C-alpha positions, -999 to +999 in steps of 0.1 A: +003-135-628-030-127-616-050-147-591-073-166-606-043-181-632-021-181-600-043-209-583-051-229-617-010-229-623-007-244-586-032-268-588-015-280-623+018-285-605-001-301-577-014-325-602+025-328-618+039-332-588+021-363-579+026-375-615+064-368-615+067-391-579+048-420-592+073-418-625+103-415-604+090-446-581+092-421-549+078-440-517+044-425-506+050-396-482+027-393-452+005-370-464-017-354-496-006-330-515-025-303-530-062-285-531-077-319-544-059-338-517-089-355-505-105-366-539-069-377-548-055-407-534-022-405-556+008-397-528+032-373-535+072-360-523+077-334-494+065-303-515+045-274-502+024-250-531+010-217-526+007-182-542+033-155-531+027-119-538+047-096-559+052-062-546+034-051-580+000-069-572+007-099-592+015-134-581+039-165-583+038-199-575+053-205-540+076-236-541+085-245-504+110-277-499+129-293-474+164-286-464+186-320-471+161-341-492+179-349-525+141-356-544+125-326-534+152-305-548+151-327-584+115-319-582+120-286-577+139-283-609+116-297-628+082-276-617+105-245-623+110-258-659+078-262-659+062-226-658+095-209-658+116-189-631+100-156-631+064-173-620+082-190-592+089-184-557+112-215-540+124-212-504+138-241-483+130-246-450+141-267-420+123-297-407+089-281-396+077-286-360+049-280-335+058-256-313+056-275-280+062-308-272+048-339-246+059-331-210+081-365-205+101-344-234+103-314-221+136-291-219+142-271-187+167-247-208+136-233-229+124-212-202+156-200-194+164-190-230+127-176-235+119-139-235+083-137-234+063-142-205+067-178-186+056-166-153+022-169-134-002-141-151-030-126-136-052-114-149-048-133-177-040-118-212-024-130-248+013-137-249+015-158-218+026-195-212-003-220-208-009-255-215-028-292-213-009-306-179+004-334-200+024-307-225+055-286-221+041-251-229+025-229-254+009-201-260-024-183-251-033-165-282-065-150-275-102-151-256-132-163-274-169-164-265-196-191-281-227-168-293-256-167-266-237-187-239-217-180-211-185-185-203-148-176-217-126-196-234-088-191-241-077-198-276-048-219-287-035-251-307-044-283-302-011-296-292-009-269-268-043-276-251-048-310-257-016-325-271-028-362-281-058-378-289-061-395-254-069-359-240-104-356-227-128-326-219-125-317-185-087-321-188-069-293-166-052-266-182-026-247-163-011-213-163+021-215-168+026-244-185+044-274-170+076-262-185+073-230-172+064-245-134+027-245-137+009-271-115-021-285-106-042-274-085-024-243-078-018-231-116-052-246-129-069-220-150-098-241-168-103-268-186-102-285-221-138-279-236-132-284-274-105-293-301-107-292-341-096-327-346-066-342-361-064-377-377-034-398-382-031-398-422-057-372-429-052-339-442-058-310-420-066-269-417-064-260-382-043-269-352-068-258-326-090-259-292-100-243-265-099-244-227-131-228-205-119-210-181-127-212-145-150-186-125-133-159-109-105-161-135-100-123-147-085-117-182-071-088-197-083-089-234-065-054-244-031-064-238-009-059-263-025-036-286-062-033-276-089-059-279-087-075-312-122-084-326-120-084-363-105-108-385-094-107-422-085-125-445-049-118-461-036-114-497-001-111-491+026-088-481+007-076-449+033-070-422+022-086-392+027-091-354+029-118-325+034-119-287+046-149-281+054-170-251+092-172-258+100-145-285+075-124-270+063-093-298+078-103-331+071-084-365+068-102-399+054-101-437+029-129-448+060-143-476+029-172-495-007-181-490-030-208-497+004-228-490-008-267-491+011-296-483+026-281-453+041-311-435+044-309-401+057-336-371+033-346-344+051-372-326+043-412-325+005-408-317-001-386-349+024-390-365+036-364-399+004-345-408+000-322-439-021-289-434-036-270-466-047-237-472-020-223-447-002-190-448+034-179-439+051-155-425+090-146-427+107-124-396+113-083-403+138-088-376+172-100-368+157-135-357+130-158-366+090-148-362+089-178-338+104-204-319+097-235-302+070-223-272+051-195-295+025-222-309-011-206-303-002-173-310-026-147-324-011-134-353-026-099-365-018-067-381-005-037-369-042-020-365-055-048-347-071-073-371-063-105-366-051-128-394-037-163-382-035-186-351+005-196-354+009-236-351+044-245-366+077-232-384+112-242-388+139-216-375+164-225-404+158-218-442+136-188-453+154-163-471+174-147-447+177-179-430+160-174-402+131-197-407+100-197-417+064-193-394+031-209-409-006-201-396-041-212-395-064-183-413-084-171-382-117-169-401-111-208-405-104-215-370-131-201-354-154-215-381-144-247-370-146-238-333-182-220-335-163-190-319-159-151-321-131-128-308-138-110-276 
C-alpha cells in the first residue's frame, strides 16, 4: 500500500486494538498506544504499530508484540485477519529495556564483555562510555551547541545523563561511566544541563539529555566518519551504523518507522513508558545492533547523515533472533533540546 494509506490503516488498527482489548476485558496496560494516544483515554494491550517499508517502495503495517504474552499473540492474529497477511509485517521482540541501569544495580562483568571504548578517553569522542555519577554507563552520542550561546554539550539519553527524576542541573557527569571505573572528581567532564522530561504514565517521543562540558575539555567530533552535522528523516530500509560503548561499530537496516506504543521498562521511579513515532533497526551483522550500554549512540547513514538517537532495544526476537533496536528521530531530539549537531 502507499504511505498515506498505510498511515490511515495504522490508525484504524490502533483503534481496533483498543476496542479488542476492552471487549476481552484485558487489564489496562501502563501505556497508551496509537497516534491519538494523548486524546484517547482508552488503554490498550502491549502492541506496537508502525509502518514497514517494502523493497518495491510500498509499505506494510509493522506489528510488534512481545514474546511470552499470550494476549498479545491473540490480538496479533486478529489484526492480521483484519487486513490480510500481505499487508502486515509481524515481528516478535523480547522485553525492551533501556541500556543503562542505576548504579546500585551495576554488573562489573558488563565492562569485561564490552568491545567498545570503556576506558578514559581524551579528547572526548562519540562512542565512549559516559554517565551521570549515579548511573552505570551509557554512550556519548554526539556534540551539540545552542545557536548564539557559548559552550559545547555532550548529547546522550535521559537515562544515561540524568537517570532519575531526582537528578538536577549541575549534577556531575563522568567519562567513563561509573560502571567502567569513572569517579568524581577525577573523571568529571561536565555537568547535567538539560533533559527532555519523562513522566510516569504519560506517552513520550524522546529520551534525551545534555551535559555541558567543562572548560578545557577537548573534543573530537570527527570520529568515526567525519563531522556528522546534517540530519534526515528516514522512510525505511536505509542502511545505518552506530558506534557504542558496548558493541562498538555495528551496521543495521531501518525495518520500521513511525512506530507507536514501543513499551520500555524504566525501573521503579518511572515504571513502564510508551514511546510513539520511533525508528526500528535490525542488525545486518552476526550479533545484535546494540546491547546494554549502547544507549545514547548516534545512529547515522554511511554518508554521515544522522537519523536517530539510540535509546532502547531487545536482544531477542526480530527476524534473525538477534533482537531489535529503537531510536528517537534525531530531528525530534534536537528540536526538543533546542540544539544543533557540531
